N, C-alpha and C positions, 0 to 999 in steps of 0.2 A: 214762329220757327223754333224747333226744339233747341234747347241749350246744349253746349258741349257736354255738360255733366250728364244730361239725359241721354245723349247719343252714346256715351260711354256705357251707361247702364244698359241701354238696349243691346249694345254689342255684347256685353257680358251676360245677358240673359237674366238680369235681376228680376225677382218676383215681388217687388215692393214699390210703393209710391216714391216720388221724388223727395229728396231731402235737401236741406239748405246747403250752401257751399261750405267748404272746409273753413272752420274758424267760428261758425255760429253754433256754439256748443251747448247752449242751455237746453235743458230737457224739455222746455215748452216750445222750442223753435224747431224741433225735429220730429220726424215720425220714426220711432225706433222699431226694432223687431217686435213681433207680436208679443204681448205681455205673457208672462208665465201664468197660464191658466191651469189649475190643478184638476186632475181627474179625481172625483170623489173616491173612486175605487183604489186610488194609489196613495202612497204615503206622501206627506208634504216634503218639499225639498229640504236638504240639510242646509245649514248656515253657509258653508263654503260654496255649495252649488248655487244658492240664491245670489250670493255676492258675485260669483263669476258670471252668472247669467246677466246680472245687472251691468257688470263691467263690459261684457260683450256688446250689450245694447248701447252702452255709452260710447264704446269704441266706434260702433257703427254711426252713432250720431256725430261724433267728431270727424270721422273720415270714412264716409260711406263708399267712396271709390276704391280705397284699399281693401275694405272688407269684401266688396264685390269681386275684385280680382282674386283675393284669397279664396273665397268660396268657389270661384270658377276652377281654381287649381284643385281644391278638395273634391269637387265634382268629377274632375277627370280621373283623380286617383280612385274614387269610389267605383267608377265604371270599369277601370282597368286594374282592379285590386288583385286579380289572379295573374297579371303579367309579370314578367321578370323584373325584379327591382331595378336593374340597371337600365331597363328600356321603357318602363311604363309611361313616363312622361317625355321620353326622348322623341317619340314619334307622334305623340298626341298633338293635334292641332288645337291649341288652347284658344286660338282666335275664333274658332267655330264652336267651342264648347259652351253649352248652356249651363246656367247655375241650377244645380239639382239639390242644393241644400234646403231642407225643409224649414219652414218658419214656425211650425208647431214645436214647442220645446221638447216634448217627449219623442217625437219622430226625429228631431235633430239630434237628441241624445243618442238614439240608436245608431244614427249615421256616424256620430263622433266616436262611439265605441268601436265600430268597425274600422274606422280610420286609425284609432290608437293601436288596435291589434295588428293591423297591417303595418303600421310604422314600427312597432316593436319587432315584428318578424324581419323587417328590412334591416333594422339595426343589428340584430343578431347575425343575419346572413352577411352583412357588410363587415362586421367585426371579424368573422372567420376569414375574410379575404385579406385583411390587413395584417401584415406580419412585421415583427420588429418594433412594435409600438405598445408594449405591454401595459405600461402605466396609463396611457391615454385610453386604451381599450377597456381596461379595468374600470376606469372612471365612467366611461360611456355605458358599460354594462351595469354599473352601480345605479346610474340614473335610470336605466331601463327597468331595473328591479323596483325602484321607487315608483315609477309610473305604473308598472304592472300591479304593485301592491295597492296603490291608491285607487286604481280603477276597479280592482277586484273588491276592495272594501266598500267603495262607493261608485257604482257604475255611472252615476250622474256626473262624476268628476271628469268624464271624458272631454268635455268642452274645454277645460283648462289645459289638458295634457296633449291635445292634438298638435298644437304648435310646438311643444317640446319634442315630439317624435320627428316632426319635419326639421327642427333645428338640429337634432342629432344626425340626421341625414346630411345636412349641410356641413356639419363639422367633419363628417367622414369624407367629404369631397371639398376641401378648403380652397383649392386653386380657383374655384369659380367665384369666390366672394372677396370683397374688399377686406383688407386686413383689419380696419377699425370695426367693420361689421362682425367679423369672426370673433373679435375680442368681446364685443357686446353680447353675441349669442352665447359664448362660453360663460360669461358672467350670469346671464339670465337663467340658462339651463342649470348651472351648478346650484343656484339659489332657489330653484323652483319648489323644492321640498319645504324650504323655509317660508316661501310665500303661501303655500297651500296650508300649512299648519298655523300660520299667523292668525287667520280669522277665527279658527276654533279656540285657540288659546286666549287671544286678546279680547274676544267678544263673548266669552262664556258667561251666560246670564246668571249662572249659579254663583259666580264670583263677583258679581256686580252689586255694588252698594246702591241704595236708592238715590243717594245724592249724586251719583256718578252717571245718571242716565244721559245727561247732556253731553258729558265727555264721551260717553259710549257712542252717541249719534255722530259726533264729530270724527271720532276714530273710524267708524264704519264708512263714513263718506270718504275719508282719506285712503282707506284700504281699497275701496271700489275704484278710486281714481288711479291708484297704483296698479291694480289689476288691469285696468283699461289700457294704461301705458304699456304694460308688459305684453298684453295681447296684440296691440298695434305694432309694437317692435317686432314681435314674432311674425306677424302677418306681412309686414313690409320686408322682412328678411326673406321669407318664403317667396314673395313676389319677385324680389330682386334676384333670387337664385334661379327662378324660372323665367326671367325677363325675356330671354330670346324666343321663348315659345308663346308669349302672350300676344294678343292683338296689338297693332301699332298704337292705338289709343291707350290701351291699358299699360303698355310699356312705358309711356310717358309718365305714368303715375309713380313709377318706382326708380326714377333717375335721382336717387338720393345720394348725397355726398356728406350729409351732416350726421353720420352715425354716432360720432362722439357726443354731439349735442343731444341726440335722442337718448343715449345711455345716461347722460348727466341728468336729464329729466326724470328718468326712472330712479336714479340714486337720490335725487332731491325728494321724490315722493316717498321713498323708503325712509329718509330722514324725518319727514313730517310724521309718518306713522310711528316711528320710534320715539319721537319727541312726545307725541300724545300718549303713547303706551307707558312712558315713564310716570306720568301722572295718574294713570288709570289702572295699571296692573300690579300684581304682587311680584316680589322678588323671585319667587319660585317659577312663575310663568316666564319672566324675563330670562332666567337662567336656562330654562328649557329651550327657549328660542335662541339663546346665545350658543348652546351646544350644537343645535342644528346649523347655525351660521358658521361655526368652526368647521363642521363637516363640509359645508358648501364651499368654504375657502380652499380646503384641500382638493375637493373635486374640481374646482375652478382651475387650479394649477395643472392638474393632471389632464383635464379636458383640453386645456390650452396646448399641451404637448402633442395632442393629436394633430393639430394643424401643422406644426413644425415638422413632426415625424412624417406625415403624409406628403408634405411638400418636399422634404428631402428625398423620400422614396420616389416620388413622381419625377423629381429632377434627375435622379439616377436613371430611371427608366427612360426619360427623355434623352439623356446623354447616350444611353445604349442605342436607342432608336436613331438618334442623330448620327452616331458613329456608323451604324449599319447603312443609313442613307448616304452618308459621306463616302463610305467604301464602295457602294454601288455606283455612285456618281463617278468616282475615280476609275472604277473598272470600265465603265462606258466611255469615259474620256480617253483612256489609254489605248490607242491603236497600236502603239509600240512603246517599249521602255527605252528611251535614249541611252540609258546607261548600258543596257544589254547590247544595243547597236554599237556603241563605242568599243565594248569588249570584243564583239564579233569582228569588227573591222581591224582592230589591233592584232587579233589572233590570225586573221586571214593574211595580213601583211607581214606576218612573222614576228610580231611583238614590237613594242615601243622601245626604241633605243634612245636613251636619254641624251647621249653625246651628239645625236644627230639633230636635236632641236635646241640644245642649250644656247646656241648662238643668238637666237631670237630674243632671249631674255635681256641681252645687253644691247640690242638694236635700238637706235635712237628713235625711230618711229614708234616702236613698241613702248619704249620708256616714256615718250611723250603722252601716248594714249593712257598709259597706266598711271602716271603721276599728275597729269594736268586735269583738274576738275572740269575744265571746259572742253577737253578732248573726249568725246563720248562714242565715237564710231571709228573702228579700225577695219579697213578693207584689205585683206590679204589676197593678192591676185598673182596668178602664174599660169603658164601653159600646162597641158595635161602631163601627169607623171612627175611633177616637180616636188611632190611631197607635201602638198597643202594640208591634206587630211591628217597625216601623222603629225605635222607641225601643230595643228590645232589640238590634237589629242594631248600633245606635250604641254601646250599652254594651259589647257584645262587642268591637268594634274598640278602644274605649278601654281596656278591661281587658287586652287583648292587648298594647297598647303599654306599659302601665305595670307589668305583672307581671314578676317576675324571670325569668332564663333557665331556671330549673328549675321554674317554675310551670306548671300545666296548666289548660286551659280546654276544656270540652266543652259543646256546645249541640245543641238539637234544636228543629225547628219543626213543630208538628202542623198538619195540614190535613185536615179531615173528608172532603173529596171524594177523597182519594188513599189507598187502602188500604195503601200502603207506609209511610205516616207518620201514621196515625190511630188507633194502638192503643198501649196501655201497653207491650206487648212491643217494638213498633217503637221506642219512646222509649228503652228500655234498650239495645237493640241499637245505636242511633245513638250514645248517650253512651259506651258501652263501646268502640265502634269508634274514636272520636276519642281517647279516653284511651290506647288501645294504640298508636295512630299516634304519639303524643307520647312515651310511655314504654313501649317494646316489651316489656320484661320482664313487664309486666302480663298479657301473653297467656298466661302460665303458668296463671293462674286459669281461663281459658277452656279451655285444652288439657286440663286434668284431666278435664273432662267431655266435651269435643268428641272426643277421641281414641277414646272408647268408643262414641259415638253418631253422629258426623258431623253433617251439616247439619240433621238432624232435631232436634237440640238446640235450634235457633232457631225451629223451625216447628211442632212437634207440640203436642199438647194441654197438655203440661207445660212449654212454652217459658218462660212467665212465671216459674214456680217456679224453674226452673234458672237463668234470667238474673238473677233477684233475688238468688239465693244467690251467683252469680258476682260480681255488682256489689258486693254487701256485702263480700265478701272483698277485692275490689280497693280499696274505700274504706278498709278497715282494714289494708291492706298497710303495714307499717312503712316501706317505701321510697317510699310515695306522697308526692309533694311537695304544696305548697299548691295547692288545686284549686278552680276555679269551675265550677259546673254550672248551665246556663241552659236552661230549657224554655219555649217560647212557645206560647200558645194552648191551654192545658189544656182549655178548653171544646170544642175540636175533636178531642179524644181520645175517639173514639166507642166504643172497646172497652176495657173494664176500667179506666175512669177511677177508680173508688173504690179499686182496688188500688194504682194509681199514687199517688194522693193519700196513702193510708196509708203507703206506702213512703217518700215524700218527708218526711212528718211525722216518721216514726221516725228516718230517717237524718240529717235536719238537726238533730236533738236530740243527736246523739252526738259528732260530731267537729268541733272548732273549726277544723281546717285545711281543712275542706271547706265551702264557702259556696254557697248555692243562690239563684237568681233564677227565679221562675216568673211567668207572666202569664196572664190570663184575663179573661173578662167578669165582671161583678158577679153571680156565681151563688152562691146561698145554699148549695148542696151543696158547692161548693169551699171556701167559707169555713168551713163546719162541720168538714170534714176537716182543714183546715190549722190549726184551733184547737188541735189536739193537739200541734203543733210548739212546742217551747220556743224562746225567744230569736228571735222572728220580728218582722219589720217590714212594714208595709203602705205602699204608695205608690199612692194613689188619684188618677187623673188628674182626676177631677171635683173633688177637693179641692184640686188644684193648677191650678185653672182659669186663673189669670192666666198662669202659665208655659206652659200648653198653648196658650192663646190667642196668646201671643207666638210660639210655635213655629209655629202654624198660619198666623199672619200672614207669617212668614218663608217658609213653604212657598208661600203664595199669591203673594207677590212673585216667587218663583222660577218658578212655573208661568206666571204672566202674562208674565214676560219671555220665556220660551220661546215662548209663543203669539205674542207681538208680533213676535218675530224670524221665526218661521215663516210667519205669516199677513200680515206687513207692516202691522201695525196703525199707525194714526196716533196721536198723543198723546191725542186725545179718546176714541178707542175703547179704548186701553190703560187710561186712567184709569177709564172706565166699567166695564170688566170687573173691574179691581182693586177698585173701590168695591163692586160688587155681590157679589163673592165674599167680601169682608171683612165685609159686613153680614149675610150669610146662611149663612155656614159653620157657625156654632154650634160652633166648635172641633172640627170633624170633618174630618180629612184626607181620608177616602175620598170625602166629598161633593165636596170641591174637585177631587179627581182625576177623578171621574165627570163633573162639569160641564165641566172643561177638555177631557176626552176628546170630549164632544159638540160643544164649540165648535170643535174641530179640523175637524169636518165641515161647519161653517156658513160661508158666504161672509163675508168681513170686512165687506162692505157691509151685511149683515143682522145682524151680531153684536149691536149695541147694542139693536136693536128686539126681538131674540128672547131677551134675557137673562132676562126675566120668565117664560119657559117652564120655567125650572129652579127649582122651589120649594125652600125650605130643608128639610133633613131627608132621611135616606136613603129611608125608605118613600115619601114623596111623589115623590121623583125616580124611584123604581122604578115607581110607579103611572103616572107620565107616560110612561115608556119603554114600558110595556105598552100604553098607549093608542096610542102611535105605531105600535107593531108591529101592533096589531089593525086599524089603519086603512091599513096598507100593502098593496101588491099581493101581497107574499110572506108575508102574515100566517100562512097555514096552515103553510108551511114553517118559519117562525121558531118558531111555537108547538110544532111537533113536535120541533124541535131543542132548544128549551128544556126541554120535558118529558123528553126522553131524557137530556140532560146533568144534569138534576136528580136522576135516579135510577140512573144507571150507577154501577158500583162502583169505577171509577177514571177519570181523565181519558182520553179516547179520541182517536185520531188522525183526520185528515180522511178517510182511506180507510175506517176502521172506522165513522165517522159516516155516510158515504155509503152503506155497505152496510146500515145499520140503519134509515135514515129513508126511508120509501117515497116521499115527495114529492120526494126528490132523485134518483130513478132516471133521470129524463129529462135531468139535467145531470151524471150521474155521471162522464162523461169530460171535464168542464170544471171543474177545480179552482178556477180563478179565480172562476167564478160562485159556487161554494160558499163561497169566502172572502168574497165580497161579501155573501152572505146572513148569514154569521156576523157580519160588520161591522154589519149592521142590528140585531143583538142586543147592541150594544156596551156598554151599561150593565150587562149581565149576564155577558157572555162576552168572552174575549180569546183570541187564537191565538198560540202560541209554539212555534216549531220544529215546525209541522204538528200540534200537539196542542192541543185545545180545553179551556180551563179556565174555571171560574166566577171572576169578578173578586174575590169575597169571600164568606165564609160567610154574611154578611147577605143576599147576593143569593139564595143557595139557600134560606135561611129564608123570604124573601119569596115565592119561586116555589112553595114547598110549603105556603104558608099563604094569603096574600091573592091570589095569582094561580093558585091550585090549579084552580079551575073552568075557567079559560081554557086552561091547558096540558094538563089531564087531563079533557076533556069526558065521557069514558066511565069515569072513575075510574082511580086509580093502578094497580090490579091488572090492568086491561085493558092499560095501557101496558106493564107488565112482560110480559104475555103476547105483545104485539106484538113486543117485543124478542126474546123467546124464539123466536117463530115465524120472524122474519127471520134470527135466528142460525142456525137449522137450514137455512134456504134458502142462506145464503152458505156454510156449511160443506159442504153437499151439492154445491154448485157448484165449490168450490175444493179441497177436501181430496182427495188422491190419494196413492198409494204413492211414497215417496222424492221428496218435493216439492223438496228441496234438492240432488238429484242426488248423494247421498253414495256410493252404490254399495257401498262397503265395509260389510259387515254388522256389523262390530265397531267402527265409527267412534265414538270416544268423544265424548259430547255436549259436553265441554269444548273440543274442537277444531273444532266446527262453526262455519263462517263464514256469516253471513247474506248471501245473494246480493242483488244489486241489478239489477233490481227484485226485491222479495221477493214470491214467489207466495203467501205466507202473511199478507201485510200486512192484507188486508181482513178476514180471519177470525180473527185472533189474539184479540181481545177475546171474540168469540163462543165460541171453543173453550174458554175458561177459565170463562166466566160464564153459559153458556146454561141450565144447570140451576138456577142461583141465581135467574134471572128466572122460570123455570117455577115454582119453589118459591114465589117472592114473589107470583105471580099468583093463587095459591090455587085456580086452576081453578074460579072461582065459577060459571060457567055449565056446564050439562051438555053443551052443544055443544062447549065448549072441551075438556072431558074426553074426549068421544068422538073428537075430532080428535087429541088428544095421547096420552093414556095408555089406549090401547085396541088390541086386535088389529088390525093393519093401519093403525094411526094413524101420525102423522108421526114419533114417537119410535121406534116399532117398526121402521119402514122405515129410519130413520137408523141404528139399531143394527145391523140386518141388512146394510146396504150400506156403512156408513162407520165402524163402530166401531174397527177396527184403524187406519184412517187418522187417526182422531181421537186415538188413543193416540200415534201417531207425532208428531202436531202438538203434543200436550202435552209430549212429550219435547223437541221442538225449542225450545219456549219455557220449558223447565225448570219445568214446572208439573204433573208427574205426581202429586205429593202432593195438589194441588188437584183433579185428576181423580178420585183415590180418594174424596175427600170428596163430589164431585159425584155419583158413582155411588151412594154410600151415601145421599145425599139422594133420588136417584131411586128407590132401593129402598124408602125410607121412604114416599114418596108412593104407591108401588104397594101397600105393606102396609096403608096407611090404607084403601084401596079394598076390600081383602079379596077381590079377584078371583082365581080360579084359571084361568089361561089360558096359552096358548103365549107370549104377550108377558110375562107374569109370570115364567115360567121363563127367558125370554131375559134379562131384567134381572137375575134371580138369578145366572144363569150369567156375565153380564158382570161382576157384582160379584166373583164368585170368581176370574174371569180376571184382572182388574186387581190384585186383592189378591195373587194368587199370582205374577204376573210383573212387578210394578211395579219391582223392583230391576233386572232385566235391561233393561227398556225405558227406565228412567230413565237408565241408563248409556249405552246405545246404542239410538237410536230405531228402527233397522231390525230389532232383535231381536223386535219385535212380530210379524214375519212368519216368524221362524225358531224360536228356542227357545220363544217363547210358544205358537206353534201346535203344535210338535212335542211339547212336554211338557204339553199339555192332554189331558184325557180324550177317548177316542174319541167319546163321545156328547156332548161339549161343544157347545152350540148355536153359540157363536162359532166354534169350530174348523170346524164343519160349514158355516157360511155363508161362511167364508173359506178353504175347502180349496184353492181355486184359487191362493191366495197362498203355499202351502207350497213350499219349494224343490224344483224338479224334478231337481236334480243329486244329491239324496240318495236313494239306492236302498234303503238299509236304515234304517228309522225305528225310534226307540225303542218298545219295547212298553209301552203305556199301558193302564190300566184303563178301564172304561166311565164311571165317575163320579169326582167330585172326592174327595180324601181328607178325613178328618175334621179335618185341621189347617187352621184358618182363617188363621193368620198365624204366621210364625216371628219371634221376637224376636232381632234380631241385635245384635252388639257384642262378644261374647266371642271371644277368640282361642284359648281352651282349653276343655276339657270343663266344663260347668256341674255343680257339685257340691252346690248348695243353692238352694232356691227357697222364698220365703215371701210370703204375702199380708198386706196391712195389716189392721188390726182391722175396718175397714169394707168390706173386699174391693174397694176402689177402686184399689189400687195393688199392683203385683207387683215384688218384688225378687229378683234372682238373683246368684249369685257363682260365680267360678271361680278356680282357682289360676293364677298367671302363671308 
């Protein structure tokens, strides 16, 4: 059976017989390279050439495996000599490379000369790319000149200088090499001129006395041994540098860690040569060698500076790259900036009044939570409109003022009407985002997962699981400082609230340095979940009625003062308003705010007489407002608007509202009239920056319960169907190819600038949510089904004519993943019906189309018309309907099959080949792994 050594040689493609194992170094026990046989027509080799050739053979005798690996690398470089210096061995598969180095000395010399010239070219090109390292580059170029001159003067010298050229390449890329190895390379390279001249000076026969012939032989032997050690050191360094691209067997040869010992052997060999030369050579020769050595020492210092300079430069580049990667991670993490949400809420509610929340700072429950290390969770609870949100805004401001410079505070405000901020996942995203903003190193916990999955980490079905794990690691980070976490309106977290409550209860029981405040309505569900939290405190606003009443009184005085100044109230009117509000507020901030909002619209002459129109309590005031709306000239418009705002999946803009409400069609080009109508719904809605919001969650609760029959006369499912139908109309009217005039097919979506005016403004909401409204309509009537999900129906027509334009629109609003979910929902609706029709096949094809091409379209919107079409099956329904959109400049198109492949989806994230895959025991999860 072949020995391991012979297997290695066979793998590396050596062209020589087997040699003894490493360590059997006598010249009689090895088969060296072919002896130097001189061609009679050629001149005899010079003394240095002869010595270096003998040293090369001796190195091969000592360590044939390293020489074999080294020559394999040289062979790859010879074959790829014209390749780019940065890439030539990056892609070369050295494991499959045969050894092409000739054994005939003359042919080998020719190969070595080519390698030297190639190496010098690389050094020069590499030097031009390195900036800010003048001394080190000058030293490298000085060595290059020495090599160039030596090889020009004696072409046979190439054998000695090839390793130097490779060593210079290593020095130019120091981060791949061990520090001790870099130091050794620097030492050897800087002294190479000294080594080369040594043999000619020390062994000059013209200066040799007859009686010194014995000394000369001993000195020559020591010089050859020194040269052999130098060559082996260079060879091992080169192999180590390319170790990742060698075969597995050869890679084991270069797992060296004793670089210091190798360098010490070289220096010991130098000392032996110098000791012999003291007895053998003249003072003049020794002085000349000394001068060369001094130059070598200077070059050594300068070459050494290359490593540190390039390392510093590389670290700076890495920091820049890491900063860019961190910023991208933060951008993807941030679905909303909680600081902006806080500011918006405060502005919406008329500003934060310090005197209205000051009382809580002295409250015993709050004081216990703040001062007791064991009290880690404070639950602020109250009925709607009692001022919980503004109370927490005030607490946030006070904690930020009082906590130390190293303390952290993160907060989140839930709002049920806004999908950006109404889920448990959104809460964690917001809290994590603010913590990282204050302590940037915490982003490492996010990057560990984000770098493998990208933005999907925060948005896919497993987002909660991943974020909960990330957040837990952040909270347990030993470098995390004292931290406050504040979550407002848990009752408005409509998705995964139980998960969030369980998480809060668990985490608040673990760490004394992390303190939580949460607020909500008096819900039994929330109380039951939070019971599991240890060391918690409750702050019930109903149980602190006196303090809340005082705060509401302060708020009333503030609002009345504003009204009096704005409406020019006299003292009698001002006093009447103040007394009425104080007597009927029932400690409810929202009621006061709604009444004052209505008083803004009433003439000051009628104010006192009409105060009784505002009954105490939120529901009564909502009932009154609905009565007013029902009796108004614009009752139908207002009710349609209220019905739409109550069921849309996010706050909508004026343009989106106009496109979805049929009764606004006749005033669609008059935004001021639309604003006026929204003003008529004032106790329910408010307008901020052209976006329509519900004034409070209690308003939505009222509309969906006590006002249900008024705003949904045909039922809520019919209202959803109307929104769906109007959405298809506005999309069919506005969606077209290249709406933003991008022109460039590869235009990255991150670089897209929204034009003004935005041609997509009216259909943005519809593009994202039209299928959700269709799904919610349940298609209760057969007429609706026949009109929507049927051959020739409105969905069929839309997909045939607008599907690609819709995908472009989704990309422009960065909602391609939502589009994938929408098509899946549409496919589910079709499957429920069990119909086999052309429309069914179209939806199935649309589903495969978006699943297959979502990555390209998500990155560049216009790829919907190029790569997506060209790389779809020839019989794809979508490709057939949009064949006219295929690029006409492409004459040769890729050959595609007739149907879609069996692959439904490719799981991305690995940068190398996947080597293992496993399903969880319940077959719900799939794990895969790859070597980095």
